[in-house]
Each structure stands twice: as structure tokens, then as C-alpha cells.
C-alpha positions in Angstrom: 11.2 -84.2 12.5 14.9 -83.9 12.1 16.2 -80.5 11.0 18.5 -80.2 7.9 22.0 -78.6 8.9 21.3 -75.0 7.8 17.8 -75.0 9.8 19.7 -76.5 12.9 22.5 -73.9 12.9 19.6 -71.2 12.5 17.9 -72.7 15.6 21.2 -72.9 17.6 22.2 -69.0 16.7 18.8 -68.1 17.9 19.8 -69.9 21.2 22.8 -68.4 21.5 21.3 -64.8 20.8 18.9 -65.4 23.7 21.9 -66.3 26.1 23.5 -63.4 24.9 20.5 -61.0 25.6 21.2 -61.5 29.3 24.9 -60.1 29.0 23.8 -56.5 28.5 21.8 -57.0 31.8 24.6 -58.7 33.5 27.0 -56.0 32.4 24.8 -53.3 34.1 24.1 -55.0 37.3 27.8 -56.1 37.9 29.4 -53.2 39.6 32.8 -53.4 38.3 34.3 -51.4 35.3 34.3 -52.2 31.8 38.0 -53.2 31.8 38.0 -55.6 34.8 34.5 -57.0 34.1 35.8 -58.3 30.5 39.0 -59.5 31.8 37.4 -61.5 34.5 34.9 -62.9 32.0 37.6 -64.0 29.4 39.8 -65.1 32.4 37.1 -67.4 33.9 36.2 -69.1 30.3 39.8 -69.9 29.8 40.2 -71.4 33.2 37.3 -73.7 32.4 38.4 -74.7 29.1 42.0 -75.5 30.5 40.4 -78.2 32.5 38.5 -79.7 29.4 40.7 -82.6 27.7 38.9 -81.8 24.3 40.6 -78.4 24.3 44.0 -79.7 24.4 43.1 -82.4 22.1 42.0 -79.4 19.6 45.2 -77.2 20.3 47.3 -80.2 19.4 46.0 -80.6 16.1 46.8 -76.6 15.1 49.9 -75.1 13.7 51.9 -72.4 15.4 50.6 -69.9 12.6 47.0 -70.9 13.2 47.3 -70.7 17.1 48.4 -67.1 16.3 45.6 -66.4 14.0 43.2 -67.0 16.7 45.2 -65.3 19.5 45.0 -62.1 17.1 41.2 -62.8 16.5 40.9 -63.2 20.4 42.4 -59.4 21.0 39.6 -58.3 18.6 36.9 -60.1 20.6 38.2 -58.5 23.9 38.3 -55.0 22.2 34.4 -55.7 21.1 33.6 -56.6 24.5 35.5 -53.8 26.3 33.6 -51.0 24.1 30.4 -52.9 24.4 30.4 -52.8 28.2 31.9 -49.5 28.0 28.8 -48.5 26.1 26.4 -50.1 28.7 28.5 -48.1 31.5 28.1 -44.8 29.4 24.2 -45.4 28.6 22.3 -48.2 29.6 21.6 -51.9 28.6 19.1 -51.2 25.9 21.0 -48.6 24.1 24.2 -50.6 23.9 22.4 -53.8 22.8 20.5 -51.9 20.0 23.8 -50.5 18.6 24.5 -54.0 17.4 21.6 -53.5 15.0 24.4 -52.0 12.7 26.5 -55.0 12.6 24.8 -56.5 9.6 25.6 -53.5 7.2 29.2 -53.4 8.4 29.6 -57.1 8.3 28.1 -57.2 4.5 31.0 -54.8 3.7 33.7 -56.2 5.8 32.7 -60.1 5.1 33.6 -60.2 1.4 37.0 -58.6 2.1 38.2 -60.7 5.1 36.3 -64.2 4.8 36.5 -64.3 1.0 32.8 -64.8 0.4 30.9 -63.4 -2.4 29.5 -59.7 -2.2 25.6 -59.8 -1.8 23.8 -56.6 -2.9 20.7 -57.9 -1.0 22.7 -58.5 2.0 23.8 -54.7 2.0 20.1 -53.7 1.4 19.0 -55.4 4.3 21.9 -53.8 6.4 21.1 -50.4 5.2 17.5 -50.9 5.8 18.4 -51.1 9.5 19.8 -47.4 9.7 16.7 -45.6 9.8 15.8 -47.7 13.0 19.3 -46.8 14.5 18.8 -43.0 13.7 15.3 -43.1 15.6 17.0 -45.1 18.5 19.6 -42.2 18.8 17.1 -39.6 18.7 15.1 -41.0 21.4 18.1 -41.4 23.7 18.8 -38.9 26.3 21.7 -36.4 25.2 23.8 -37.8 28.4 23.8 -41.3 26.7 25.0 -40.2 23.2 28.7 -41.0 24.1 27.5 -44.7 25.0 26.0 -44.9 21.3 29.1 -43.7 19.8 31.2 -46.3 21.7 28.6 -48.7 20.9 29.2 -48.2 17.1 32.9 -48.8 17.7 32.0 -52.1 19.1 30.0 -53.0 15.9 33.0 -52.4 13.9 35.0 -54.9 16.1 32.4 -57.6 16.0 31.9 -57.4 12.2 35.7 -58.1 11.8 36.1 -60.9 14.3 33.0 -62.5 13.0 34.2 -62.4 9.4 37.7 -63.8 10.3 36.2 -66.5 12.2 34.0 -67.3 9.6 37.0 -67.9 7.4 39.2 -70.0 9.9 36.7 -71.8 11.9 36.6 -74.9 9.9 40.0 -75.4 10.5 39.9 -76.0 14.1 37.4 -77.2 16.9 35.2 -74.8 18.6 36.5 -75.5 22.1 40.1 -74.9 20.8 39.1 -71.7 19.3 36.9 -70.6 22.1 39.9 -71.3 24.6 42.5 -69.5 22.4 40.5 -66.6 21.8 39.5 -66.2 25.4 42.9 -66.7 26.5 44.4 -64.2 24.3 42.1 -61.6 25.2 42.5 -62.1 28.6 46.3 -61.8 28.5 45.8 -58.7 26.2 43.4 -56.9 28.7 45.6 -58.0 31.5 48.7 -56.2 30.0 46.2 -53.3 29.1 44.8 -53.0 32.6 48.4 -53.1 34.3 49.3 -50.1 32.1 46.1 -48.0 32.8 45.3 -48.8 36.4 48.2 -50.8 38.0 46.9 -53.8 39.6 43.2 -52.8 40.3 41.9 -55.1 37.6 43.1 -58.1 39.1 41.4 -57.3 42.5 39.0 -60.0 43.5 35.3 -59.2 42.9 32.8 -59.1 45.8 31.0 -62.5 46.6 27.7 -61.0 44.2 29.8 -59.6 41.4 31.4 -63.0 41.2 28.4 -65.1 41.3 27.2 -62.7 38.3 30.5 -63.3 36.5 30.1 -66.8 36.7 26.9 -66.8 35.1 28.1 -64.3 32.5 31.4 -66.2 31.8 29.7 -69.9 31.6 26.2 -69.5 30.7 26.3 -66.4 28.5 29.8 -66.7 27.1 31.4 -70.2 26.9 28.2 -72.1 26.0 27.0 -69.6 23.1 30.4 -68.7 22.1 31.4 -72.3 21.0 27.9 -73.0 19.6 28.2 -69.8 17.6 31.4 -71.2 16.1 29.6 -74.2 15.2 26.9 -72.3 13.3 29.5 -70.4 11.1 30.3 -73.7 9.6 26.7 -73.7 7.9 25.7 -69.7 8.2 27.4 -66.8 6.7 28.9 -64.1 9.4 26.1 -61.7 7.8 23.3 -64.3 8.5 24.5 -64.7 12.1 25.1 -60.9 12.6 21.4 -60.4 11.5 20.3 -63.0 13.7 22.2 -61.1 16.7 20.0 -58.3 16.2 17.2 -60.1 18.0 19.7 -59.7 21.1 18.3 -56.0 22.0 14.7 -57.8 21.9 15.8 -59.9 24.8 18.1 -57.2 26.4 15.2 -54.5 26.3 12.5 -56.8 27.5 14.8 -57.7 30.5 16.0 -54.4 31.1 12.5 -53.1 31.4 11.3 -55.9 33.9 14.7 -56.0 35.9 16.2 -52.6 35.5 13.0 -50.3 34.8 15.0 -48.8 31.8 11.5 -47.8 29.9 11.5 -44.6 32.1 15.0 -43.3 30.5 14.0 -44.0 27.1 11.6 -41.8 24.6 9.1 -43.2 21.9 11.6 -42.6 19.0 13.8 -45.3 20.8 11.2 -47.9 20.6 9.8 -47.0 17.2 13.6 -47.3 15.8 13.8 -50.7 17.5 10.5 -51.8 16.0 12.0 -51.0 12.6 15.1 -52.9 13.3 13.2 -55.9 14.5 11.0 -55.7 11.3 14.0 -56.0 9.2 15.3 -59.1 11.2 12.0 -60.9 10.9 11.7 -60.2 7.0 15.3 -61.3 6.1 14.7 -65.1 6.5 11.1 -64.9 4.9 12.5 -63.0 1.8 15.6 -65.1 1.6 13.5 -68.3 1.4 11.1 -66.8 -1.0 13.9 -65.8 -3.2 15.4 -69.2 -3.0 12.4 -70.7 -4.0 11.7 -68.6 -6.9 15.3 -69.2 -8.2 14.8 -73.1 -7.7 11.7 -72.8 -9.9 13.3 -71.0 -12.4 16.2 -73.5 -12.9 
């Protein structure tokens, strides 16, 4: 049975989220600091795309102004990943991934302003419903990890802004062109930032084990899902994709328990909060479809 474009986009975004679930684990395993980790991640993706003819064809169809727009968004992507991995280093993979659950409520407010979409009170309600879960997550986290939560919240702001901007502009360019421009601009920005903060340390070649994990992170968990996510934005709102991304902690937490044993670091309140967040994620598409069916029946 063939899926309609909207259903296919939903399936694609959940596949992206599954791949993104590994990013928090890899961020914890890789021994590099947050800044060099993200710089290598974006640089590897950029180098790969420079070898893809479709990337150059996509670039050729863009104006200088549009290229500059996607480059600016790439800086926001870099800042999001920098703060996300900073949150992981300051806390753990489970906590950092769960902080992303605040993305829907922020996106519900930001998207109408930046993407020109209609403000939806129901979306704001779903976003607000996540907050009790986030409060419990914070309460179930050891005090020494609270700084990681704060940095994670900053990361949420960046992801909401760049997701909304990509929603606005992505239809005017190919996904590979957008991915390459944003990754390349982010790598240049972080390279300059790293040179100012730590000299040449950011450019040191990683150890063999770290390099292997970086390749998996860059290609399997960045290039593929990022380009596919841009495709889904042509069918889905930034809010819908942000809510779907709330499934990322499911995969991250399960993987962290199996691979990193992080369940020993977190209390029962944390998992109760996670349960509330997941309930909201699952209820959103059910209630949205029901509302759409009722509206159609009344018309």
C-alpha cells in the first residue's frame, strides 16, 4: 500500500529520529570536547557533500542572498549542536536528549513568527503539556548535572529557531544543497571560534577510535537524517517534526541504559517525567487525526 505524501513524511521523520537517537550516545562515547566534536562532525559532512555532483547542481540554482541565508542558518545549527553536546558532557546522554522535549512549546511560539505559519493554540497546548514532564526530569537529575540541563534548554532555543527558518526557506533549494551549505558554514564558524578560544587544538586529528565514531556520527546520524528531515519539512510543520523529535530521548535513554548503564545515575522522578513526555508525543497524532476527521464530517 502506497503512503500519501503526509504519511510518508511522518514515517521519514521517525526514521530520522531513530538515527538521531544514536547521536547522544556517540557524543558521550567520543572523548573529544563539545567544540572539536561538532567541528569534526560538520566538516566531515561538508567534505563528503563536496564530492557529490547533486550538491553542486543545487548550489548553481541559488542566488547569493539565498546562499547567505542558509549559511546563517548553519551557524544556528552549529550553536545548537555545540550546546547539545555541551549538555551531554555536563550531564549525560539521557538528560541532554530529554531536554529536547521542550522544543515543541518553543517552536509553537517561534514558528509563526519566523516561518509565517498560522498560530495554532492546540499546538501550544501540546507543547505546554510537556512541561510537567520536564520539571520531573529536572527533579530526578542529580544536582551536579543541573548545569547540563540549563545548557540543554539553550540548545532547544537554537533548534526551534533554525527548524522554523528551514521550514520557511527549504522549498527554494534542494535538500543536499541546503545540508552542504549549513554544514559548511557551521564548520567555518566553529573553526574560527575554536581558533579564538583554543588555538589550533580544535584541528588536532582525533584518535583512531574517535575517528571511527565520528564517521558514523557524521554520515549515518547527520548527513542522511538531516537531508531527509529537510524533505519532510515540505509536508510537515516545524512543530510536528519537533514533536516527533521528542521520541529521540526514547531511543537515547534505552541505548544509554544498555550501552552506558546510565540508569544508575537517574532517579524515579526522571523516568516519570519521561513517561509524561512520551504520552504527549503519542497522543498528539491521535488527537490531531481525530480533530481532522470531526472537522471534515462537519463540513
